[in-house]
Structure formats: structure tokens, C-alpha cells
C-alpha positions as a printed Julia matrix, in Angstrom:
656×3 Matrix{Float64}:
  -4.88  -21.49   13.15
  -8.37  -20.57   14.01
 -11.11  -19.35   11.92
 -10.9   -16.39   13.67
  -7.43  -15.59   13.21
  -7.34  -16.74    9.33
  -9.79  -14.15    9.23
  -8.46  -11.23   10.5
  -4.93  -12.08    8.88
  -6.68  -12.27    5.33
  -8.43   -9.2     5.84
  -5.25   -7.36    6.82
  -3.32   -8.88    4.17
  -5.58   -7.67    1.72
  -5.76   -4.33    3.0
  -1.78   -4.48    3.71
  -0.64   -5.07    0.09
  -3.1    -2.89   -1.68
  -2.18    0.09    0.6
   1.77   -0.81    0.08
   1.2    -1.22   -3.95
  -0.37    2.19   -4.05
   1.68    4.14   -1.79
   4.92    2.76   -3.58
   3.5     3.86   -6.86
   3.29    7.33   -5.29
   6.75    7.22   -4.08
   7.99    6.06   -7.49
   6.59    8.69   -9.02
   7.97   10.82   -6.51
  11.41    9.63   -7.63
  10.62    9.94  -11.16
  10.03   13.59  -10.68
  12.91   14.42   -8.46
  15.56   12.5   -10.83
  14.05   13.43  -13.89
  16.57   15.58  -14.82
  19.31   13.32  -14.91
  17.27   10.94  -17.12
  15.88   13.05  -19.54
  17.77   14.06  -22.79
  20.3    11.31  -22.01
  18.59    8.74  -24.61
  18.8     6.38  -22.1
  17.88    2.47  -23.06
  14.59    1.35  -21.76
  16.38   -1.33  -19.66
  18.36    1.55  -18.29
  15.4     3.11  -16.62
  14.09   -0.22  -15.28
  17.09   -0.6   -13.33
  17.18    2.76  -12.23
  13.8     1.97  -10.69
  14.62   -1.41   -9.41
  17.44   -0.11   -7.6
  15.6     2.94   -5.86
  12.62    0.91   -5.07
  14.35   -1.15   -2.35
  15.34    2.32   -0.39
  11.84    3.54   -0.22
  11.05    0.62    1.78
  11.96    2.67    4.92
   9.22    5.39    4.22
   6.54    3.03    2.6
   6.39   -0.15    5.02
   6.06    1.88    8.04
   3.27    4.09    6.65
   1.57    1.09    5.38
   1.73   -0.78    8.39
   0.15    2.28   10.27
  -2.76    3.09    7.68
  -3.41   -0.68    7.21
  -3.86   -1.06   10.97
  -6.28    1.8    11.3
  -8.32    1.12    8.27
  -9.0    -2.96    9.24
  -9.24   -2.37   12.93
 -11.45    0.75   12.55
 -13.5    -1.26    9.8
 -14.12   -4.13   12.4
 -15.45   -1.62   15.17
 -17.54    0.24   12.69
 -19.21   -3.02   11.64
 -19.64   -4.17   15.07
 -17.47   -7.13   14.67
 -15.3    -6.15   17.6
 -18.83   -6.22   19.59
 -19.65   -9.67   18.61
 -16.06  -10.97   19.76
 -16.32   -9.58   22.77
 -19.8   -10.92   23.25
 -18.22  -14.18   22.72
 -15.18  -13.33   25.49
 -12.64  -12.65   22.92
 -10.49   -9.53   23.88
  -8.82   -6.88   21.53
  -5.47   -8.57   22.61
  -6.78  -12.21   21.72
  -7.86  -10.45   18.04
  -4.68   -8.85   17.44
  -2.8   -12.11   18.95
  -2.18  -13.66   15.12
  -1.36  -10.29   13.5
   1.1    -9.65   16.24
   2.84  -12.92   15.26
   2.77  -11.69   11.8
   4.07   -8.05   12.22
   6.88   -9.36   14.49
   7.94  -11.78   11.62
   7.68   -8.71    9.24
  10.0    -6.76   11.58
  12.54   -9.51   11.86
  12.25   -9.73    7.69
  12.79   -6.04    7.53
  15.85   -5.93    9.3
  17.31   -8.83    6.77
  15.89   -6.59    4.11
  18.01   -3.19    5.24
  20.96   -5.11    6.12
  21.05   -6.76    2.89
  19.03   -5.42   -0.08
  19.0    -1.77    0.89
  22.96   -1.83    0.82
  22.77   -3.76   -2.4
  20.64   -0.89   -3.62
  22.47    1.73   -2.53
  25.37    0.96   -4.2
  24.08    0.39   -7.51
  21.65    3.29   -7.6
  24.68    5.28   -6.69
  27.15    4.24   -9.14
  24.13    3.97  -12.01
  23.73    7.92  -11.31
  27.2     8.67  -11.71
  27.39    6.57  -14.88
  24.27    8.08  -16.45
  25.97   11.58  -15.64
  28.6    10.69  -17.98
  26.47   10.5   -20.87
  26.48   13.36  -23.28
  23.31   15.38  -23.3
  21.13   15.09  -26.73
  19.3    18.51  -25.39
  22.62   20.18  -25.36
  22.68   23.04  -23.1
  20.14   24.53  -20.64
  19.35   27.96  -20.06
  20.11   30.36  -16.99
  22.71   27.9   -15.75
  26.49   26.84  -16.25
  26.38   23.31  -17.7
  29.5    21.04  -17.38
  30.49   19.01  -20.22
  31.68   15.72  -18.36
  35.5    14.76  -19.56
  36.39   18.29  -20.98
  37.3    21.52  -19.49
  34.2    23.46  -20.69
  31.4    24.68  -18.55
  28.94   26.71  -20.68
  26.06   29.09  -19.73
  23.54   30.72  -22.04
  21.03   33.2   -20.97
  18.48   32.06  -23.83
  18.48   29.73  -26.58
  15.35   29.8   -30.18
  15.23   28.7   -33.34
  13.43   25.37  -33.99
  16.22   23.33  -32.61
  16.98   25.55  -29.96
  20.21   26.02  -32.09
  20.56   29.98  -31.89
  21.72   31.13  -28.52
  21.97   34.77  -26.95
  24.58   35.87  -24.21
  26.78   33.02  -24.06
  29.43   32.62  -21.54
  32.2    29.98  -21.15
  34.52   29.1   -18.85
  37.64   26.64  -19.27
  39.65   24.94  -16.96
  43.41   24.83  -16.74
  45.63   21.96  -16.64
  45.03   21.6   -13.0
  41.38   20.56  -13.54
  40.08   22.85  -10.94
  40.68   26.84  -11.75
  39.07   28.56  -14.69
  42.0    29.96  -16.5
  40.05   31.24  -19.57
  36.52   33.04  -19.81
  34.85   33.24  -23.45
  31.97   35.71  -23.84
  29.72   36.43  -26.79
  26.74   38.32  -27.88
  25.19   35.2   -29.89
  26.24   31.97  -30.62
  24.8    28.7   -32.95
  25.02   24.9   -32.23
  26.13   23.85  -35.63
  26.45   20.4   -34.79
  24.29   17.25  -36.1
  22.1    15.64  -33.4
  23.84   12.25  -33.32
  27.35   13.92  -33.66
  30.24   13.15  -31.35
  31.49   16.72  -32.06
  29.83   19.6   -30.17
  30.31   22.65  -32.67
  30.0    26.21  -31.08
  29.92   29.01  -33.67
  30.36   32.27  -31.45
  29.79   35.78  -32.35
  30.7    39.26  -31.36
  32.7    38.49  -28.33
  35.91   38.78  -26.03
  38.34   36.18  -25.22
  40.2    36.33  -21.69
  42.84   34.21  -20.63
  45.1    34.22  -17.38
  48.83   33.78  -17.72
  51.27   32.06  -15.58
  54.79   33.52  -15.64
  57.56   31.91  -13.8
  58.96   35.15  -12.09
  56.99   35.93   -8.63
  57.29   39.59   -9.66
  55.26   39.0   -12.85
  52.73   36.62  -11.01
  51.85   39.58   -8.62
  51.02   41.72  -11.41
  48.58   39.45  -12.49
  48.6    39.19  -16.39
  46.57   37.87  -18.76
  45.52   38.13  -22.47
  42.34   39.6   -23.84
  41.18   39.67  -27.37
  38.1    40.32  -29.58
  36.38   38.28  -32.23
  33.8    38.86  -34.59
  33.55   35.16  -35.15
  35.05   32.21  -33.19
  34.52   28.43  -33.63
  35.13   25.88  -30.73
  34.54   22.2   -31.59
  34.12   19.87  -28.19
  35.13   16.18  -28.68
  32.08   14.03  -26.98
  33.06   11.06  -28.3
  34.62    9.47  -24.64
  31.05   10.59  -23.12
  28.84    7.64  -24.8
  31.42    4.99  -23.84
  29.55    4.45  -20.35
  29.62    1.11  -18.73
  26.38    1.05  -16.55
  27.42   -1.62  -14.6
  30.77   -0.25  -13.61
  30.83    0.16   -9.7
  33.39    2.98   -8.84
  32.66    3.04   -4.98
  31.67    0.53   -2.76
  32.42    1.83    0.6
  30.14    4.66    1.3
  28.19    4.28    4.79
  24.81    3.26    3.23
  26.35    0.71    1.18
  27.42   -1.28    4.35
  25.83   -4.07    5.88
  26.12   -4.87    9.51
  29.65   -6.65    9.71
  30.78   -3.9     7.02
  29.68   -0.88    9.33
  30.83   -2.34   12.67
  34.21   -2.73   11.17
  34.38    0.81    9.19
  33.25    2.25   12.93
  35.99    0.02   14.6
  38.61    1.56   12.06
  36.94    5.47   12.18
  37.21    5.02   16.08
  40.98    4.0    15.89
  41.71    6.68   13.42
  39.87    9.55   15.39
  41.81    8.46   18.49
  45.2     8.63   16.76
  44.46   11.5    14.93
  43.57   13.16   18.61
  46.97   11.88   20.3
  49.46   13.23   17.53
  47.51   16.42   17.66
  48.02   16.47   21.48
  51.75   15.83   20.89
  52.03   17.96   18.08
  50.34   20.84   20.06
  52.6    19.85   22.97
  55.59   20.19   20.66
  54.4    23.65   19.75
  54.47   25.17   23.13
  58.56   24.69   23.1
  58.18   23.5    26.7
  60.83   20.81   25.85
  63.09   23.39   24.22
  66.04   24.32   26.33
  65.24   27.82   28.16
  67.5    30.82   28.35
  69.98   30.77   31.25
  68.92   33.04   33.96
  70.79   35.78   34.58
  71.12   35.28   38.77
  70.5    32.7    40.72
  67.7    32.3    43.43
  68.5    31.07   47.34
  65.01   29.88   47.83
  63.24   26.72   46.33
  59.97   28.92   46.26
  59.92   32.16   44.05
  56.79   34.11   44.2
  57.94   36.97   42.05
  57.52   37.82   38.15
  59.28   35.16   36.1
  60.6    37.51   33.36
  62.68   39.31   36.19
  64.78   36.14   36.37
  66.42   36.96   32.82
  68.06   40.15   31.43
  66.41   42.22   29.24
  67.57   40.28   26.11
  66.51   37.27   27.54
  63.02   38.96   28.04
  62.39   40.15   24.83
  63.51   36.97   23.4
  60.99   34.76   25.75
  58.16   37.1    24.89
  58.46   36.85   21.13
  58.93   33.04   21.05
  55.68   32.81   23.2
  53.53   35.47   21.06
  54.72   33.45   17.89
  54.05   30.03   19.48
  50.67   31.23   20.61
  49.29   32.25   17.14
  50.91   29.5    15.47
  49.36   27.0    18.2
  45.92   29.0    17.66
  45.93   28.51   13.9
  46.88   24.73   14.49
  43.73   24.2    16.64
  41.49   26.26   14.69
  42.36   24.05   11.47
  42.49   21.07   13.17
  38.93   21.62   14.63
  37.42   21.62   11.27
  38.89   18.34   10.43
  38.06   16.69   13.69
  34.24   18.1    13.15
  34.53   16.4     9.58
  36.23   13.19   11.03
  33.44   12.81   14.06
  30.53   13.63   11.42
  31.49   10.88    8.96
  31.87    8.61   12.03
  28.29    9.35   13.33
  26.92    8.83    9.82
  28.42    5.38    9.91
  26.81    4.82   13.37
  23.32    6.07   12.08
  23.05    3.74    9.41
  23.97    0.82   11.97
  21.08    1.16   14.06
  18.96    2.27   11.17
  18.94   -1.12   10.01
  17.78   -2.39   13.6
  15.39    0.62   14.16
  13.22    0.15   11.04
  12.08   -3.38   12.27
  11.23   -2.16   15.83
   9.46    0.84   14.38
   7.13   -1.73   12.28
   6.11   -3.5    15.4
   5.25   -0.04   17.39
   3.42    1.47   14.68
   1.07   -1.62   14.54
   0.22   -0.84   18.15
  -0.48    2.44   17.28
  -2.69    1.81   14.51
  -4.35   -1.23   15.68
  -6.04    0.27   19.03
  -6.42    3.43   17.39
  -8.55    1.77   14.78
 -10.67    0.19   17.19
 -11.23    3.52   19.21
 -12.06    5.83   16.45
 -14.29    3.32   14.81
 -14.13    4.19   10.93
 -12.83    2.27    8.47
 -12.2     3.1     4.88
  -9.97    5.82    3.32
 -11.53    9.04    4.64
 -10.54    9.59    8.54
  -8.29    6.59    8.99
  -6.1     8.28    5.95
  -5.98   11.79    7.3
  -4.97   10.25   10.83
  -2.48    7.83    9.78
  -0.44   10.94    7.18
  -0.59   13.3    10.45
   1.03   10.5    12.58
   3.24    9.3    10.31
   4.32   12.8     9.06
   4.73   13.36   12.96
   7.07   10.64   13.35
   8.88   11.01   10.1
   9.71   14.84   10.72
  11.05   13.81   14.2
  13.08   11.26   12.81
  14.54   13.73   10.1
  14.94   16.27   13.11
  17.07   13.88   15.07
  19.07   12.28   12.26
  20.1    15.9    11.16
  21.18   16.9    14.5
  22.95   13.76   14.95
  24.92   13.82   11.94
  26.04   17.61   12.95
  26.97   16.51   16.45
  24.55   17.91   18.18
  22.5    14.82   19.19
  23.41   11.22   20.07
  24.12    9.21   16.97
  22.99    6.1    18.69
  19.92    7.33   19.9
  18.86    9.04   16.9
  17.62    6.55   14.65
  15.48    5.32   17.69
  14.25    8.55   18.7
  10.78    9.14   16.89
  10.02    5.33   17.17
  10.48    5.78   21.25
   8.49    8.8    21.2
   5.28    6.53   19.7
   6.0     3.78   21.92
   4.27    5.45   24.89
   1.53    6.34   22.66
   0.85    2.71   21.62
   1.04    1.66   24.92
  -1.49    4.4    25.9
  -3.94    3.51   22.95
  -3.52   -0.23   23.77
  -4.52    0.19   27.3
  -7.49    2.6    26.42
  -9.13    0.29   23.56
  -8.56   -2.89   26.02
 -10.87   -1.14   28.63
 -12.93    0.25   25.98
 -13.0     3.62   26.69
 -12.92    6.51   24.45
  -9.93    7.73   22.45
  -9.92   11.14   25.04
 -11.8    11.65   27.97
 -13.31   14.72   27.23
 -15.01   15.67   30.35
 -11.71   15.26   32.42
 -10.44   17.79   29.94
 -13.12   20.27   29.36
 -14.4    20.48   33.01
 -11.23   22.08   34.48
 -10.88   24.02   31.26
 -14.38   25.64   31.78
 -13.58   26.52   35.19
 -10.18   27.9    34.25
 -11.76   30.14   31.86
 -14.91   30.76   33.93
 -17.43   29.08   31.17
 -20.65   28.75   33.34
 -23.11   26.17   32.44
 -26.6    27.46   31.37
 -27.94   26.3    34.91
 -25.19   27.89   36.95
 -26.01   29.47   40.07
 -24.47   33.08   40.67
 -23.02   34.18   44.06
 -22.43   37.63   43.63
 -25.4    38.78   45.91
 -23.14   37.26   48.72
 -20.54   40.4    48.29
 -24.06   42.54   49.83
 -23.88   40.34   52.78
 -21.94   41.46   56.23
 -19.79   38.64   58.36
 -22.98   37.63   60.51
 -25.17   37.25   57.38
 -22.78   35.04   55.72
 -22.38   32.75   58.75
 -25.93   32.43   59.01
 -25.98   31.32   55.25
 -23.64   28.78   55.96
 -25.38   27.44   58.9
 -29.06   27.91   57.57
 -28.57   27.58   53.62
 -31.52   24.94   53.62
 -33.96   27.28   55.53
 -32.91   30.17   53.24
 -33.68   28.22   50.36
 -29.8    28.15   48.73
 -28.09   25.49   47.48
 -25.42   23.71   49.19
 -22.7    25.26   46.65
 -23.19   28.53   48.68
 -21.39   27.34   51.83
 -17.7    27.43   50.33
 -18.51   30.47   48.54
 -19.35   32.31   51.78
 -16.77   30.93   53.77
 -13.99   31.85   51.2
 -15.95   35.69   51.26
 -15.15   35.34   54.94
 -11.67   34.5    54.88
 -11.01   37.25   52.55
 -12.11   39.85   54.69
  -9.68   38.79   57.43
 -11.51   36.33   59.71
  -9.62   33.06   60.48
 -11.07   29.6    61.08
 -10.56   30.49   64.89
 -12.58   33.77   64.76
 -15.27   31.93   63.05
 -15.22   29.05   65.6
 -15.67   31.8    68.31
 -18.67   33.24   66.0
 -20.44   29.73   66.61
 -19.59   28.31   63.1
 -18.73   24.59   63.56
 -15.84   23.89   61.3
 -13.4    20.92   61.89
  -9.88   21.48   63.04
  -8.8    19.23   60.33
  -9.75   21.84   57.79
  -7.21   24.38   58.75
  -3.87   22.09   58.07
  -5.96   21.33   54.65
  -6.36   24.7    54.14
  -2.64   25.46   54.88
  -1.48   22.65   52.32
  -3.59   24.33   49.77
  -1.88   27.59   50.03
   1.7    26.36   50.27
   0.7    24.61   47.14
  -0.5    27.98   45.41
   2.84   29.54   46.04
   5.01   26.72   45.36
   3.16   26.27   42.0
   3.13   30.14   41.11
   6.73   30.02   41.65
   7.09   26.88   39.56
   5.08   28.23   36.67
   7.31   31.65   36.78
  10.63   29.79   36.66
   9.48   27.72   33.73
   8.34   30.55   31.67
  11.23   32.19   32.27
  13.68   28.9    31.44
  11.58   28.48   28.08
  11.91   31.83   27.22
  15.96   31.97   27.99
  16.35   28.79   26.49
  14.63   30.14   22.87
  16.91   33.15   23.41
  19.88   31.15   23.04
  18.91   29.59   20.0
  18.16   32.72   18.89
  21.31   34.62   19.98
  23.45   31.44   18.94
  21.96   31.5    15.18
  23.14   35.37   14.89
  26.65   34.47   16.22
  26.2    36.57   19.56
  28.04   34.13   21.81
  28.23   36.02   24.8
  24.38   36.52   25.25
  24.18   33.21   23.96
  26.28   31.94   26.66
  24.58   34.48   29.38
  20.97   33.11   28.26
  22.18   28.94   28.47
  23.29   29.55   31.72
  20.49   31.31   33.1
  17.99   29.09   31.56
  19.8    25.91   33.36
  19.56   27.96   37.06
  15.85   28.83   36.04
  15.06   25.19   35.15
  17.02   23.39   38.07
  15.0    25.91   40.36
  11.98   25.04   38.65
  12.85   21.34   39.18
  13.24   22.01   42.67
   9.55   24.1    43.3
   7.88   21.52   41.16
   9.16   18.59   43.51
   8.06   20.89   46.06
   4.38   21.61   44.62
   3.97   17.59   44.01
   4.84   16.99   47.46
   2.11   19.5    48.45
  -0.57   17.68   46.19
   0.18   14.18   48.01
   0.22   15.84   51.16
  -3.24   17.58   50.34
  -4.95   14.12   49.15
  -3.8    12.49   52.37
  -4.99   14.82   54.89
  -8.38   14.85   52.92
  -8.11   11.17   53.01
  -8.91   10.82   49.18
  -5.72    9.12   48.21
  -7.45    7.59   44.74
  -7.71   11.46   43.64
  -4.34   11.66   43.64
  -2.33   12.78   40.23
  -1.16    9.83   38.25
   2.64    9.14   38.03
   2.21    9.56   34.37
   0.06   13.2    34.53
   3.52   14.22   36.67
   5.92   12.73   34.23
   3.86   14.72   31.63
   3.72   17.66   33.68
   7.57   18.06   33.7
   8.23   19.12   30.03
   4.51   20.56   29.78
   3.63   21.99   33.13
   1.94   25.15   31.72
  -0.7    22.23   30.82
  -0.63   20.66   34.22
  -0.31   23.05   36.31
  -3.87   24.77   35.22
  -5.52   21.32   35.39
  -3.84   20.4    38.7
  -4.84   23.98   40.57
  -8.71   23.66   39.63
  -8.71   19.71   40.57
  -7.25   20.83   43.85
  -9.81   23.81   44.11
 -12.67   21.32   43.57
 -11.57   19.1    46.21
 -10.92   21.86   48.36
 -14.42   22.69   48.37
 -15.75   19.46   48.82
 -13.6    19.07   51.92
 -14.95   22.39   52.99
 -18.61   21.03   52.45
 -17.68   18.0    54.47
 -16.25   20.17   57.34
 -18.93   22.22   57.73
 -21.54   19.36   58.47
């Protein structure tokens, strides 16, 4: 390893581990804050808390590691650029790619290690953390009952709610409500309400003793006869004092190492997920096949049909089918068909919900499988975003790099969350979802690496600001005002074009004067007849420019209509206005299809324009045209102003 590579890697690793430790501490504190309710008041041993944190720390790696790589890359390479270390490297012939080569090998290796980590360690952590949380939940609460919410007591049928607690030990209760579940463990068969109450049990007691005052007792009855059940009988009684003793001895008998569930999708490695996905796909297909057969059976097609009352001579019959049967058989057929349709509709509705659940469960397994591969790839991509970005912004340390890194990571993270949530519900491809945010960062990484390699700025502000100034008609301080041309007649305008130098006018007056003549209805042929020397090639250039303007206007209108209709589709869909939502999406699709057609026409006009004026190097890049497809409202104005400028330049050349 060369001295330069050793220096870069050593500097990067120092920053990397510092940032990693700080971010891990921040996310661990966030984890404690999120789960404080599950841990507080349980009288847990310190080793159990350490286990809890140890199991949750590997689950934080998919958040901490990509952010660490991005931030460390921006900080280190920004510091190199700020301290002119890159300038020194370039003076000796060392390019940015050469400086990144050693770190690139390290990052690729880290990505491979990350895959094995996410395939083995994270499922282990998910398994243990999930079961540890379940076991902690079984412990009796030493803080007894929380205010303003129902507190289910594990392993007992009691669910207790109090509005307010008071006293030195919070033992006095106000407005107590207790739900007691029946023998089935699901239905609340008994309700006890009292105005006041008291927790009379000792702190370390295995019995929760409740003394209730001034209340009522309601209990449902379950008679054997159906007639009596329809009356919904219940028992109601009033009490002045009632004592309830709840046995809590079983709640503390908890094995924290017990693993009651081991087959959840985020607890499996690649081989386990592959087997489970295959099983789920076969199960899903079998359920669909069984659903199809069941639906066919419900149609009654295979059942014996009633014998028709008369025979038909011809092999083809075009009349009403019911006319082949008598009145009794008609009633019988209509009744059977009606009942079959109602039954089939109910069956389809029920089955549709079950199929959605099965599909969502399958999608979660597919997402979990691809997340293991996508994490390592994301580490590599974010390095190639952060390293050249740091070299471009030329700032090290914590300030600006931290802000940029957080903004980029939040964009990356929230896009990923949106894609994953959409995939879980079936609205997005579950294979593409884990890769989506990373794939969006890939073009950014390529773009930044190219600009940093070419030693160009982060953004070419001139190429953006100049068209915007022209678009909003923002003039420079020394800009020339051509309003005086409005007072000229046609002959004076032609004379201005021909003798602009003798009249002490700027050359830029020629296109303005020519544009004004065209606006007054004079064609190029008319101007030639009046002695103005205009090349014939300019006519075709101007015609192409006019076609482009028409096509680009249609393109912009169709784009706006398509976007508005697409937004209305989501609005109508969320408000369950399905007919309007269907009409909106259909019209939106039509608008976008026409938009693509006119967009292609405008691109053809653009290429024809630059071929005609012999300036092929000014053609818009493929990247800009691809970007313009989803973001046409930006590229439309930029291209229009650029072509307007090039048309003026060609006009000047045609008048020479």
C-alpha cells in the first residue's frame, strides 16, 4: 500500500469510526426513548436492559451505516479540498479517481461484510429482541396502573382504567372502570364501575388488591334458549364497597431467553426466506386454484338444468333463453341464479380480503430478502455520492457537510420508506422497493463523480441563471432598450438593419428590428424585394422554430392537464369517489400519451433546428431530454430560451 493510500484510508477511518459511534449513541438513545414505556416500572435487572440494547443495536445498522459513510465521505474529501490537499495531488498527476481507489476497495469490502451482517446478525437480533419484548411485557408492573388508559393485566381477564391517581404512593383512584373477559378470553362479559378506589396491596406482593367504593356491577348472561338470548339479559347490582384480589404470581415467572416465535420474515436469513417465499407462492397459487373451483361450483353450471318444455328444430337459437321453459321453470331458474349471484358476490368479497392479506405477507418476505442485498449496495453508492460532493463543496468539519449529509440521507431514507410501505400494501413492486432509493442515488453519484473529476463546480449557475433571466425578462444594468424601434416605420427599420453601424446602433438591434417587421406581416420574400439581404436558409430555420413553438406549447398544456388529472385521481380515490377517480386516471393516461407524442415531435424539431444552423454541439444532451420527460415544466422554458438565443445568432449571420 502506498503512503498516499495509507494516509487517505487512515484519515477516513478515524472520521468514520468517530461518526459511527456518535450516530449509534444518538439512535440508541432514541430507541430507549421509544421503548421507555415497556422498560419503565418493570423492576428489570441491569443485565436484561443491556440485553435489550444489545439486541436492538444491530437493527440500527441499516440506518447508521449509510449515514456514516455519506457524512464521513463528505467531511474527509471536503477537508482535503479545503486544505488544498487535492490541489497538491493533482499537481503531481494524481486524479480524484486515483485518490478514491483505495477507499473504493475498502467500501466495496464493507458492503460485502454488510450483506453477511444483515443476513446473519440482524435476523438474530430481530429474533431475540422480539421475544425479549414479549417476555418483558409479561412482567407485573410495579407502578401498577397508568392514568387515562386501559391497562390489561397479563395472564388475567382484567383490564383496568382510572382517570386520576393521588396519594403519596398513587394508591387512591378516581372514576375506575374494569372490564372482565369471559371464558372465551375475547368478549368483555362483566363491567365494574366505581367513583373511587384504593390500591391496598404491598409493593412486593403477588396479589393486586383493589378496594372499590360507590359503584355498579354489570354482567351479561348467556342463556341456553335462543329466545332468551335475543332478550340480551344481564345482571346489574350496586355496591358501596367491593374488594377484588388479582393473582399476579404467574406474571413474574418469566424466562427472558424463551423464544416463542422464530419464523417471522425479519428473523430469517436468505436461505430461510427463499424457502418460505417458495412455500408462500405455492400456497397462494393453491388458494387461488381452490377459489376458482369453488366459484365454478357455486355457479351451478355442472348441476342438472330443468328440462325445457319444447324442442328447437334448428341448432342455433337467437331468442330469449327463458322462452324455452315454462313459467314454473322460469321462476325456478331466476331464483337459483339470483341466490347464486348473491352467494358468489359474498364469497368473492370475503376471499378478496384474505388474498390481500396473503399477498401482503408474501410481499413482506420478498422485501426482507432484497433488503439484505440492497444495504451493501447502498453503502457503495452513498460513498460515490459523498466523496465527490465533499470535493466539490470544499468544506470539511461538522458544519455544512453535516447539513448536506442529513438532507441527502433524509431524502434517501424517506423515499425508501415510501417505496417499502407502497410495496407492502401491493401498490409497488416488492422486488424494486428495497432498491428504489439507492437506484435514485446512482445517477446523482455518477453526475457528482464526473463533475468532480473534471474539476467543475457543483452547479453551472450561468447555464441556469441566464435562461431564467431571459424568461422573467430581468435585464442587466447595461442592457440596451429597443423600445424606440416601435416608432419606426418599415423603411426605417430596414435601413436600421442595413446601416446599423453608421447609425451608431448595437448589432443586437438587427434581430429586434427583423422580429418587428415580421410581426407587421412582412415575410422574408417581401423584405428581400425591399432590398434586405436575407439568406434563403433562414426561412427554413424560422419555419422549424415556429413548429417547435407550437409543438412545445401543446406539450406543456398536455403535461399540465395530465398532472392535474393525476392529482385529482388520488384525491377522488382517497375520498372513495371511484367513478370520478376512474374517469380522472383514464383522461390522465390519454393526456400523458399525447404529451409523449408531442414531446417527441418537439425533440425532432430541436434536432432539425440545430442541424439546419450547423451547430450540432448546441443540441440538448440526452440526459436533459430524459430529465425533461418527467420535469417538462423546467426543460420547456430552458430549451425555449436557448433556441430563441440561437435563432437571433443565426439571424445576425443571415443578415451579413
